[in-house]
FILOVEX-128435 format. One record per atom (N, C-alpha, C): x negated, y negated, z negated; residue in one letter. Coordinates in steps of 0.1 Angstrom, whole numbers, plus 2048, in hexadecimal, padded with zeros to 3 digits. Atoms other than C-alpha are relative to their C-alpha. Example, Ala and Ser with C-alpha at 12.3 -4.5 7.8 and 13.67 -1.06 7.14 Angstrom:
! FILOVEX-128435
7F780C800A
78582D7B2A
7F77F4800A
80980B800S
77780B7B9S
8087F57F8S
This chain:
! FILOVEX-128435
7F87F77F7X
541606611X
80F7FE7FFX
7F2802800X
56560161BX
80780B7F9X
7F77F8806X
57F610607X
80C805808X
7F57FD7F7X
59A625614X
80E7FB7FAX
7F2806803X
5BD612614X
808807808X
7F57FA7F9X
5DB62761EX
80B7F77FDX
7F4807801X
5FA615626X
80C808805X
7F57F97FDX
61D627627X
80B7F6804X
7F78097FAX
63461463FX
7F97F5809X
8068097F8X
62A5FF65DX
80E7F4802X
7F580C7FCX
6475E2659X
7F87F57FFX
80480D7FCX
6445BE659X
7F77FB7F3X
80780380DX
6375BC633X
7F3804801X
80D7FA7FFX
61B5D4638X
7F87FA80CX
8068067F5X
6135C465AX
7F97F37FEX
80780E805X
60E5A2648X
7F48037F7X
80D7FD809X
5F85B262DX
7F5804809X
80D7FD7F9X
5E15C1647X
7FA7F4807X
80380D7F8X
5DF5A065AX
7F77F97F4X
80580880AX
5D7590638X
7F08077FBX
80C7F9805X
5BC5AA62FX
7F47FD80CX
80B8007F7X
5AA5A8650X
7FB7F2803X
80280F7FFX
5AB582651X
7F57FC7F6X
80880480BX
59A58062EX
7F4809801X
80A7F6804X
58259F62EX
80380D80BX
7FD7F47F8X
5855B664EX
7F780B7FDX
80A7F4802X
5695CD640X
8038067F1X
7FD7FB80DX
57A5D361DX
80680E7FEX
7F97F4800X
58F5F1627X
7FF80680BX
7FE7F97F4X
59260C63EX
8108047FEX
7EF7FF802X
5B960C643X
80680A809X
7F87F77F8X
5CE62864BX
80F7FF7FEX
7F18067FEX
5F3622656X
80980B801X
7F67F67FCX
60E63C653X
80E7F8802X
7F38057FFX
632633660X
80A80C805X
7F77F87FDX
650648662X
8087FE80EX
7FD8047F1X
65B636684X
7F5803808X
8097FD7F6X
6496416A2X
7FA7F3807X
80580D7FBX
63C61E6A6X
7FB7F57F5X
80580780CX
629603694X
8077F37FEX
7F980C806X
6335E0687X
8057F880BX
7F88077F7X
64F5CE69BX
8087F67F8X
7F8809806X
6635B0692X
80E8057FDX
7F27FC800X
6835BE683X
80A7F5800X
7F780E7FEX
69259B682X
8057FE80CX
7FE8017F4X
69259C6A5X
80780B809X
7FA7F57FBX
6A55BB6AAX
80E7FD804X
7F28047FAX
6C75A96AFX
7FF7F980EX
8008067F2X
6BA5956CEX
7FC80E80AX
8027F37F9X
6AE5B96DBX
80D805803X
7F37FB7FEX
6D15C66D5X
8087FA80AX
7F78087F8X
6E15A86E6X
7F980180EX
8068017F4X
6C95AA703X
7F87F3803X
80780B7FFX
6B858A6FDX
7F18017FFX
80D7FC7FFX
69859B6F7X
7FF80F803X
8067F0800X
6865BD6FEX
7F78037F5X
8097FC80BX
6735D26E6X
7F27FB802X
80E8047FFX
6525CA6F4X
7FE7F17FAX
80080D804X
6595A56EBX
7FE7FE7F1X
7FE80480EX
65E5A96C6X
7F480B7FBX
80B7F9807X
63E5C16C1X
7F77F87FBX
80B807805X
6275B16A9X
7F38067FFX
80C7FA800X
60C5CA6A6X
80080D80BX
7FE7F47F4X
6085E16C5X
7F480B7FCX
8097F5804X
5F46036C4X
7EF7FA802X
80F8067FEX
5D65F06D4X
7FC7F77F5X
80480A80BX
5D75D66B7X
7FA8087F4X
8047F880EX
5D55F169BX
7F1806807X
80B7F87FCX
5B86046B3X
7F47F77FFX
80C80C800X
5A35E26B8X
7FC7FF7F3X
80280480DX
5A35DD692X
7FB80C7F8X
8057F3807X
598602689X
80A8077F5X
7F77FB80AX
5B960B678X
80780D805X
7FB7F27FCX
5C262F679X
80F8017FDX
7F28017FEX
5E7633681X
80780D801X
7F87F37FDX
5FF65167CX
8117FB7FFX
7F38057FFX
621645689X
80980C802X
7F97F5800X
63D65C689X
80080A7F6X
8047F780BX
63166C66AX
8037FC7F3X
7FD80480CX
64366664AX
7F88077F6X
8087FB80BX
62F66B62BX
8098087F8X
7F87F6808X
63C68A617X
7FC8027F2X
8057FD810X
6266895F7X
7F47F57FFX
80C809807X
6106725E1X
7FA8087F6X
8077F880CX
5F76855CDX
7F77F77F7X
80780B806X
5ED66C5B3X
7F28067FAX
80D7FB806X
5D36855A4X
7F6802808X
80C7FC7F6X
5C068E5C2X
7FF7F280AX
7FE80F7F7X
5C86685D2X
7FF80480FX
7FE7FE7F2X
5D26755F3X
812800802X
7F28007FEX
5F5672606X
7FF80C80EX
7FF7F87F5X
60368B61EX
80D800808X
7F67FE7F7X
61968E63DX
80280E805X
7FC7F37FBX
6266AB650X
7F2807807X
80C7FC7F8X
6056AB664X
7F37FC7FBX
80E806805X
5EB696652X
7FF7FD7F3X
80480480EX
5DB68F630X
7F77F4801X
80980B800X
5CA66F628X
7FB7FC7F0X
80380680DX
5B5666608X
8007F17FEX
7FE80E801X
5B96455FAX
7F77FA7F3X
80780880BX
5A562D5E2X
80B7F77FBX
7F3809803X
5C56155E2X
80C80480AX
7F77FB7F8X
5E661E5EDX
80C7F6800X
7F480A7FEX
6036065FAX
80E807804X
7F37F87FBX
6266155F9X
8087F2806X
7F88087FBX
63A600613X
80A806808X
7F87F67F9X
65661661BX
80D7FA803X
7F68077FCX
6705FA61EX
80D8047F9X
7F37FD805X
694600619X
809809809X
7F57F87F9X
6B0618623X
80E7F9802X
7F3806800X
6D160D630X
80B8087F8X
7F67F9807X
6EE61461BX
80C806809X
7F57F97F8X
70762D62BX
80C8057F5X
7F47FB808X
72962F618X
80580E803X
7FD7F17FDX
732653615X
811801803X
7F27FF7FBX
75464D626X
80280D806X
7FE7F57F7X
76566C635X
7FC7FD80EX
8058007F3X
75566F656X
7F57F9803X
80E8087FFX
73465E64FX
7F6808808X
8077FA7F8X
72467965FX
80180580EX
7FE7FE7F3X
732679680X
7F67FA809X
80A8067F7X
71D67369EX
8077F4805X
7F980D7FCX
72164F6A8X
7FF7F67F6X
80280980CX
71C642684X
7F37FD7FDX
80D804802X
6FF62F67EX
7FC7F57F8X
80380C805X
6EC61466AX
7FB7F880DX
8068087F6X
6DC5F6679X
7F47FB7FBX
80F804809X
6B75F666DX
7F4800808X
80D7FF7F7X
69E5FE689X
80380280FX
7FE7FF7F2X
6986026ADX
80880B806X
7F87F47FEX
6A66246AEX
80E7FE801X
7F4803803X
6C56186A2X
8067F780CX
7FD8097F5X
6C75FD6BDX
80280780DX
8007F97F5X
6BF6156D8X
80B80A803X
7F47F97FFX
6DC62C6CFX
80C7F7802X
7F58097FDX
6F460F6CEX
7FF7FC80DX
8038067F2X
6E76036F1X
80680C80AX
7FC7F37F8X
6EE6276FEX
810802801X
7F0802800X
7136246F2X
8057F580AX
7FC80C7FAX
7156026FFX
8027FF810X
7FF7FE7EFX
71060D724X
80C806803X
7F37F97FBX
73061F723X
8097F5802X
7F580C7FEX
74D609733X
80A8027F6X
7F6803809X
7655FB71BX
8008087F3X
8037F980AX
75360B6FEX
8057F57F4X
7FA80780DX
7605FF6D9X
7F58047F6X
8097FD80AX
74A5FA6BDX
8077F97F2X
7FC80580EX
7535F5697X
7F57FE7F7X
80980380AX
73C5E367FX
8068007F4X
7FA80080EX
7435EA65AX
7F47F87F8X
808809807X
7335CB648X
7FF7F4807X
80280E7FAX
7365A5650X
7F57F97FAX
80B808804X
71559C641X
7F77FB80AX
8098047F6X
6F858E654X
7FD80C80AX
8057F57F9X
6EC5B0662X
80D804809X
7F47FC7FAX
7105BB66AX
8037F780DX
7FB80B7F5X
71859A680X
7F7802809X
8077FF7F5X
6F959C692X
80180D808X
7FD7F37F7X
7005BF69DX
80D800807X
7F38037FAX
7245B66A5X
7FD7F680CX
8018097F5X
7175986BBX
7F880780BX
8097F87F6X
6FD5AF6CCX
808809808X
7F67F77FAX
7165CA6D5X
8097F880AX
7F78077F6X
72F5B06E1X
7F87F880DX
8058057F3X
7145A06F7X
7FE80C80AX
8037F57F8X
70F5C2706X
80D805806X
7F47FE7F9X
7345C3710X
80980A7F7X
7F87F6809X
7415DA6F4X
80D7F77F9X
7F5805809X
7645D36E3X
7FC8017F3X
8047FE80EX
7595CC6BFX
8097FB7F6X
7F980480CX
76A5CA69EX
7F78017F3X
80980180CX
75A5C067DX
80B8007F5X
7F87FF80CX
76A5CD65DX
7F87FC7F4X
807805809X
7605BB640X
80A7FE7F2X
7F87FD80BX
76C5C261CX
8057F37F6X
7FD80D807X
76A59D60EX
80A7F8807X
7F58087FCX
782580614X
7FA7F780BX
8068077F3X
76857062CX
7F3804803X
80D7FB7FBX
74A578640X
7F37FB7F7X
80D804805X
726576632X
8037F97F1X
7FD80880EX
73456D60DX
7F37FD7F7X
80C802806X
71056F5FFX
7F87F3804X
80980C7FCX
703553616X
80B7F5803X
7F880A7FBX
72253F61FX
80C7FF7F8X
7F4801805X
74052F611X
80B802809X
7F67FD7F7X
76253461EX
8047F980CX
7FE8087F3X
762516634X
7F680380BX
80A7FF7F5X
74251D645X
805810806X
7FC7F57F9X
74E540649X
80D802809X
7F38017F7X
76E538658X
7FC7FA80FX
8048067F2X
75D523674X
7F780B805X
8087F47F8X
744542679X
80B80B806X
7F67F77FBX
76355967CX
8067FB80DX
7F88047F3X
774543696X
7F780180AX
80A8007F5X
7535406ABX
7FF810805X
8027F27FCX
7505686AAX
80D804807X
7F17FB7FAX
77756C6B2X
8007F980FX
8008077F2X
7715536CFX
7F780880CX
8067F97F8X
75A56C6DCX
80680E805X
7F97F47FFX
7725896DBX
7FE80A7F6X
8017F880DX
7675986BAX
80A7FF7F7X
7F57FF809X
7825A56A6X
7F98007F1X
80580080DX
77B59B680X
80B8057F7X
7F67FC80BX
78F5AE663X
7F97FF7F3X
80680280FX
7875A0640X
80A8077F9X
7FB7F9809X
7925AF622X
80680D803X
7FC7F37F9X
7925D1634X
7F980B7FBX
8067F7809X
78B5EF620X
80080D808X
8027F47F7X
77E60E635X
80580A7F8X
7FA7F4805X
79262D62DX
7F880E804X
8067F37FAX
781647644X
7FC7FD80EX
8048007F3X
76F64B664X
80580C808X
7F97F67FCX
78265F67BX
7FB80780DX
8077FA7F5X
776679694X
80180F7FEX
8027F0802X
77069E69BX
7F08027FEX
80E801801X
74B69F6A3X
7FB7F3801X
80480C7FFX
74667E6B0X
80B7F47FCX
7F780C807X
75665C69FX
80A7FC80DX
7F48067F9X
7796516AFX
8067F47FEX
7FA80E804X
78463569BX
7FC8017EFX
7FF80580DX
784625679X
80E7FE7FAX
7F3803806X
7A1626661X
7FE7F97F4X
80280980CX
7A760B647X
8098077F5X
7F87FE80BX
7B860F625X
80D7FD803X
7F38067FEX
7D55FB631X
80780880DX
7F97F77F5X
7DC61564FX
7FA7FC80DX
8068067F4X
7CB5FE669X
7F580A806X
80B7F87FAX
7B7613684X
7FA7F980BX
8068077F5X
79D60569AX
7F780D807X
8087F97F8X
79061B6B5X
7F17FE802X
80D804801X
76B61F6B7X
7F980D807X
80B7F67F9X
74F6316CEX
7F38007F7X
80A80380AX
7376246B4X
8027FB7F4X
7FD80780CX
73761A690X
7F27FC7FAX
80C807808X
71A604681X
8047FD7F2X
7FD80480EX
71960365DX
7F47F77F9X
80A809804X
7065E4650X
8077FA7F3X
7FA80380CX
7125E362CX
7F67FC7F5X
80B805808X
6F05DD61CX
7F680A800X
80D7F87FFX
6CE5ED615X
7FD8047F1X
8057FD80DX
6BD5FE5F6X
7F0804802X
80D7FF801X
6996015EDX
7FD80F806X
8047F17FEX
6886225FCX
7F68047F6X
8097FE80DX
67A62F5DBX
7FC80E801X
8007F4803X
67C6545E1X
7F1807800X
80C7FD7FFX
65865A5EAX
7F97FF7F1X
80680480DX
64D6475CBX
8058067F3X
7FB7FA80AX
6646565B4X
7FC8117FFX
8057F47FFX
65967A5C0X
7F08007FAX
80E801803X
63566F5B9X
7FF7FB7F0X
80080480EX
640664594X
7FC7F47FDX
80180F7FFX
63D64059CX
80A7F87F8X
7F2806807X
654629585X
8087F980AX
7FA8077F7X
67061E59AX
80F7FD7F5X
7F3804804X
69260D58FX
80A80180DX
7FB8017F3X
6A66005ABX
7F680080CX
80A8007F7X
6865FD5BDX
7F38057F9X
80E7FE807X
6616045B7X
7FA7F57F7X
80180B808X
6585F1599X
7F07FC801X
80C8067FFX
63A5D959EX
7FF7F57F7X
80380E806X
6285BD58BX
7FD7F5807X
80380D7FAX
61E59B595X
7F780180EX
80C7FE7F4X
6015A95ACX
80580B80AX
7FB7F67F9X
6185C45BAX
7FB80E7FEX
8037F1804X
6095E15A8X
80A8067F9X
7F67F7807X
61D5FE59DX
7F98027F3X
8067FB80DX
61860F57BX
7F580A803X
80A7F57FCX
60262A58EX
7F27F9804X
80F8077FCX
5DC623591X
7FE800810X
8068017F1X
5D06165B3X
80D7FF80CX
7F48017F9X
5F66155C1X
8097F37FEX
7FA80C800X
6075F75CCX
80F804808X
7F47FF7F8X
62A5F15DBX
8037F3806X
80080D7F7X
6345D75F5X
80D801807X
7F78037F6X
6535CB607X
80E8037FBX
7F27FF805X
6785D4603X
80280E7F8X
8007F5808X
6705F45EFX
7FE7FA7F3X
80680580DX
6635DE5D3X
80B7FB7F7X
7F780980AX
6765D35B3X
7F57F87F7X
80980A808X
6645B55A2X
8077F97F6X
7F980880AX
66E5A7581X
812802802X
7EF7FC7FEX
6935BA588X
8037FB80EX
7F88057F4X
6965A95AAX
7FC80880CX
8037FB7F4X
6975B85CBX
8007F880DX
80280A7F5X
68E5A95EDX
80480780DX
7FB7FA7F6X
69F5AD60DX
7FD7F780DX
8048097F6X
69158F622X
7F27FF800X
80F8007FDX
67058B632X
7F97F67F9X
80B809805X
66356C622X
7FC8057F2X
80A7FD80BX
65D5795FFX
7F980C803X
8057F57FCX
65059960FX
7F17FC807X
80D8067FBX
635584621X
7F87FA7F4X
80880580BX
62D572601X
7FA80C7F7X
8067F4806X
6295965F1X
7F3805807X
80D7FD7F9X
61059E60CX
7F57F97FFX
80E809805X
5FA581606X
7FB8017F3X
8057FE80EX
5F95885E1X
7FA80D7FFX
8067F3802X
5F35AC5E4X
7F1801809X
80B8027FAX
5D85A45FFX
7F47FD7F7X
80A80880AX
5C658D5E6X
7FA80A7F5X
8057F580AX
5C85A95CBX
7F680A803X
8097F57FBX
5BA5C35E1X
7F27FB802X
80D8077FEX
59D5AB5E7X
7F97FC7F4X
80580580EX
5985A55C3X
8037F27FBX
7FC80D805X
5A85825C1X
80C8007F9X
7F6802808X
5C05785A8X
80C7FA808X
7F78077FAX
5E25725B4X
80E8047FBX
7F37FE805X
6075725A9X
80B7FF809X
7F48007F9X
62857A5BBX
80A7F87F8X
7F5805805X
6425615B6X
80B7FD80BX
7F78017F6X
6625655C9X
8037F3804X
7FE80F7F9X
66A5465E1X
80F7FD803X
7F28057FEX
68A5335E9X
80180780FX
7FD7F77F3X
69B548606X
80C7F6807X
7F58037F8X
6B253A622X
804809809X
7FA7F67F6X
6C854D63AX
8057F880EX
7FB8067F3X
6CD54565FX
80480E809X
7FA7F57F8X
6E255D675X
7FB7FF80EX
8087FF7F2X
6D1569696X
80C80480AX
7F47FE7F6X
6F15666ACX
8007F3808X
7FF80B7F8X
6F05506CAX
80D7F9800X
7F5809802X
7075346C6X
8077FF7F3X
7FB80180DX
70F5396A2X
7F47FA7F7X
80B80980AX
6F951F68EX
8057FE7F3X
7FE80180EX
6FA524669X
7F38007F9X
80D80080AX
6E151E64DX
8058007F3X
7FD7FF80EX
6E3527628X
7F58007F8X
80C7FE807X
6CB52260DX
8047FC7F1X
7FC804810X
6CC5215E6X
80B8047FBX
7F37FC809X
6E95225CEX
80B7F7805X
7F78077FCX
7075165DFX
80E8027FAX
7F47FF80AX
7215225C5X
8067F57FBX
7F980D807X
73A5085B7X
7FF8037F1X
80080080FX
7384FF593X
8027F27FBX
7FB80C807X
7454E357AX
7F37F77FFX
80C807800X
7214D9577X
7F87FB80DX
8088037F3X
7194D359CX
80A7F8809X
7FA80A7F9X
7224B95B4X
800807811X
8017FB7F1X
72A4C15DAX
8017F5809X
7FF8087F4X
7234AC5F7X
80280780FX
7FB7FA7F5X
7364B5614X
8027F980DX
7FF8067F4X
7374AC639X
80880B808X
7F87F57F8X
7524BF64EX
8077F880CX
7FA8037F3X
75B4BA673X
80780A805X
7F97F37FBX
7744D567CX
8007FC810X
8007FF7F0X
7774C76A1X
7F4804805X
80C7FD7FDX
7544C96A5X
7F980F7FBX
8057F3807X
74F4E9690X
7F38007F9X
80D804809X
7354D7679X
8038017F3X
7FE80180EX
7334DE654X
7F58027F9X
80E800809X
71B4D663AX
8037FE7F2X
7FD80180FX
71C4DC614X
7F58007F9X
80D7FE807X
7024D45FDX
8047FF7F0X
7FE7FF80DX
7024DD5D9X
7F67F97F7X
80A80B807X
6F14C35C0X
8048047F1X
8007FD80EX
6EA4CA59BX
7F57F77FAX
80A809807X
6D94B1584X
7F77F880BX
8068087F6X
6D049C5A1X
7F5808808X
8087F87F8X
6BF4B95B3X
807808809X
7FB7F97F7X
6C74CB5D3X
80080D7FDX
8007F1804X
6CF4F05CAX
804809809X
7FC7F77F5X
6E04FD5E8X
8087F980CX
7FA8067F3X
6ED4F760BX
80480A80AX
7FA7F87F6X
704506625X
8037F880BX
7FD8057F5X
7064FC648X
80380680CX
7FA7F97F4X
719505667X
8017F780BX
7FE8067F4X
7174F768AX
7F57F8804X
80C8067FEX
6FB4E1685X
7F68007F4X
8097F9809X
6DD4EF672X
7F17F9803X
80C8077FCX
6C14D9681X
7F67FD7F2X
80880480BX
6B84CC65DX
7FE80A7F4X
8007F5809X
6BB4EE64DX
7F18007F8X
80E7FE807X
6944F0645X
7FB7F57F8X
80080B806X
6944CD639X
8068007F2X
7F97FF80EX
6AF4D461EX
7F980D7F7X
8087F6807X
69B4F3614X
7F67FB7FAX
80A807806X
67F4DF60DX
8027F87F4X
7FB80980BX
6924C85F9X
80480A7F3X
7FC7F680BX
6A14E85E5X
7F28047F9X
80C7FB805X
67D4F65E0X
7FA7F47F6X
80780B807X
66F4D45D4X
8067FF7F5X
7FA80480EX
6894CE5B9X
7FF7F27FFX
80280D802X
6844AA5C0X
80E7F97FDX
7F5807803X
69C4905B2X
8067F980EX
7FA8047F3X
6B44885D0X
8087F27FDX
7F980B803X
6C54695BDX
7FE7F580CX
80080B7F6X
6B54505D5X
80780180EX
7FA7FD7F1X
6C24605F5X
80E8087FEX
7F37F9802X
6E14705E6X
80B7FC80AX
7F48047F7X
6FA45B5FBX
7FF80380EX
8027FD7F1X
6EA46461CX
7FB80E802X
8057F17FFX
6DD487614X
805809809X
7F97FA7F7X
6F6498626X
7FE7FF810X
8018037F2X
6ED489647X
7F0802804X
80D7FA7FEX
6C8497643X
7F57F5802X
80C809802X
6A5486648X
8027F580CX
7FF80A7F9X
6B146F663X
8047F27FAX
7FB809809X
6C345A64AX
7FB7FD7F3X
80680080FX
6AF46062BX
7F07FC802X
80E8027FFX
68B45963CX
8007F1805X
80480D7F9X
67B436646X
7FC80380EX
8057FD7F2X
67C44066AX
80E7FE808X
7F37FE7F5X
69343B689X
80780D802X
7FB7F27FEX
6AD45668DX
7FB80780CX
8067F77F5X
6A04726A4X
80380E7FBX
7FD7F2804X
6AB4956A4X
7F680A7FCX
80C7F8805X
6874A269EX
7FC7FB7F4X
80680680DX
68248D67EX
80180C7F6X
7FD7F580BX
68F4AB66AX
7F3808801X
80C7F87FFX
6724C0679X
7F37F97FCX
80C808802X
6574A5678X
7FF7FD7F0X
80080380DX
66049D655X
7F980B7F7X
8047F3809X
6564C1648X
7F27FE7FCX
80E7FE803X
6354C6636X
7FB80A807X
8067F47F9X
61D4DB648X
7FE80D7F9X
7FF7F2806X
61E4F662EX
80D8077FDX
7F37FD805X
6414FA62FX
80480E808X
7FB7F37FAX
65451B638X
80B7FE80BX
7F48027F5X
66B51B659X
80780D7FEX
7F87F6800X
689531658X
7FE80C7F5X
8077F680BX
679543637X
7F880C807X
8097F67FCX
66F56164BX
7F37FD80AX
80B8037F8X
65654F660X
7F47FF7F8X
80B800809X
63F54C643X
7F97F17FFX
80580D802X
62A52E638X
7F47FD809X
8098027F6X
61952A658X
8037F680AX
7FA80C7F8X
62A50C666X
7F37F7802X
80B809800X
60C4F565FX
7F4806809X
80A7F97F9X
5F350E66DX
802801810X
7FD8017F1X
60451068EX
7FF7F2805X
80380F7FCX
6054EA692X
7F17FD801X
80C803801X
5E24E9689X
7FA80680CX
8057F87F6X
5DB5046A2X
8017F980FX
7FB8087F3X
5EE4F16BFX
7FA7F3802X
80880C7FFX
5DB4D16B7X
7F2802800X
80E800800X
5B94E16B8X
7FD8097F6X
8057F680AX
5B74FC69EX
7F980E806X
8077F57FDX
5AB51F69EX
80E809804X
7F37F87FAX
5C55346B5X
7FF80F7FAX
8027F2802X
5B75566ABX
8068037F2X
7FC7FF80EX
5BD550685X
80E7FA7FEX
7F4806804X
5DC53C687X
80C80480AX
7F68017F7X
5EE53E6A8X
80A80C800X
7F77F57FFX
5FC5636A5X
80C7FF7F7X
7F5802809X
612558687X
80D7FB805X
7F18087FBX
62B543699X
80180180FX
7FD7FE7F2X
63754C6BBX
80D804803X
7F27FD7FDX
6585546CEX
80680C7F9X
7FD7F3807X
6585766BDX
8077FC7F3X
7FC80280DX
66056569CX
80B7F4800X
7F580A801X
67E54E6A7X
7FD7F3801X
7FF8107FFX
68252A6A0X
7F47FA7FBX
80A807805X
66252368FX
7F67F980AX
8098067F3X
64F51D6B1X
8067F6804X
7FC80D7FBX
6675066BCX
8017F57F9X
801809809X
6684F269EX
7F27FA7FFX
80D804802X
6434F169CX
7FC7F780EX
8008057F4X
6454E86C2X
8047EF7FFX
7FB80E800X
65A4C96BAX
7F67F87F8X
80B809807X
63F4BC6A1X
7F57FC808X
80B8037F6X
6234BF6BBX
8037F780BX
7F98077F4X
6384B06D6X
8027EE7F9X
7FF80D807X
63E4926BCX
7F37F9800X
């Protein structure tokens, strides 16, 4: 008899968990899914193209209402869970209760909203979900409207570029001395800033916000140095924190996140945690690639198979049309590390490789990122790069025994590789599918909803 599996949160991690469970044993669990948002799973990574107008919401839906219904999954969307009763083994929302044999908490993360004076004014919002995007689009329709984005990380810059594409006058305020300091060095960040400014986006680095000005609705942002930027909307994109409140109230152990072991189990009996709300071995997770790995491990554990979660090497790519950058691994400078650099300021191309003990440990690229996935594989493999060190910076065209071709970087990848980190290890499955494999089992994982992965797989197939 199928057990009751209740999942709290219909994000990308829990969506992948459900896919893995149904693929392995569709009869094992009767699944009930609660979600605070009034909708099911969609690809949050593609919110930026929705904001910019390159896609619409329907194009980024990964699991439609019909998808859940066809698989017998009971859904309660727009119903945040209010209570977990461990003793009685049920959960409660405002309108419904559901018993569980196994419970998965996948509550994700909450945006950090720094409590500046004026933070509660109308028009001040985070950039986390479709509702936020719709509010931004409403304001963008106003002629000559102005937006201020606080935070020059990945999310903030994607918001800025999207609002700029919608015709808004956009200013980015960033407290560090260069953009995306966690992913880029100062040279690559300088090229990125130049590109954004060429679009008409104002970038103010080393800018400390003092207050958000307005009566009932936001009117401007004032910095500590006295600079004032008028604003019809303020988007705060300064980070996220694991959403742990529900777990804490239920007496489940938390620190920065919900504490889990290698199988994603919490200390509470029959309760698991998954995704951005998780803390594993002191580490938090904000990118999709490790969340998909968590989903695979958790599915195996729920089905009685031994599995261990091991965080994977991550890469970053900015989803802003015309700004090609790639970052992976450890690119910090050090006396025990060598740098291999290629810089063409006229063409706006910059590449820096970090090498330690004859191993590639980090890469930063701007302007030409076609070899990014290939370099990421080198970092993951930990292989000795001594034989190809002199030509490594030029990519696989010059390190493989093959004629130079722009697609060599893609063709050279192993079929079990991960593309763009967030696409998951389904590259080879997609290629197999297109060459005669099982479309139902594999084709769903890689398609235009997931960005560049389908383009790269297509390059392999065409070869």
